[in-house]
C-alpha positions, 0 to 999 in steps of 0.5 A: 853658948858663945864659947861653944861657937868660938870652939866650933869656929876654930875647929874648922881650921886645920892651919895656923891663922893670921892675927886678923883672922883670930881677931875676926873669930874672937870679935876683937881688933887685930891690934888687941890680938897682937898686944896679947902676943907681945905680952906672951898671953897668946902663943904665936910664931912668926912666918916671914914677917907675919904672926901665926896662931894655931887654932888650938892655942887660940882656943886655950887662950880664949878659955883661960880669958873667959875663966878669968885667969 
């Protein structure tokens, strides 16, 4: 199942991810991930001038998106 592979990929990380890393894992464009952050659908925080996303937050977002919520 595709969602399992996303969960497995995200579980490999023990650090916050940059928007381009999340985009690569979810097979999306980085500006799409930034759009989700701006619209507050994806939880993220800023470190200096870069957005960071915790792997668990990315997984919760992905599961909600797959469920259509």
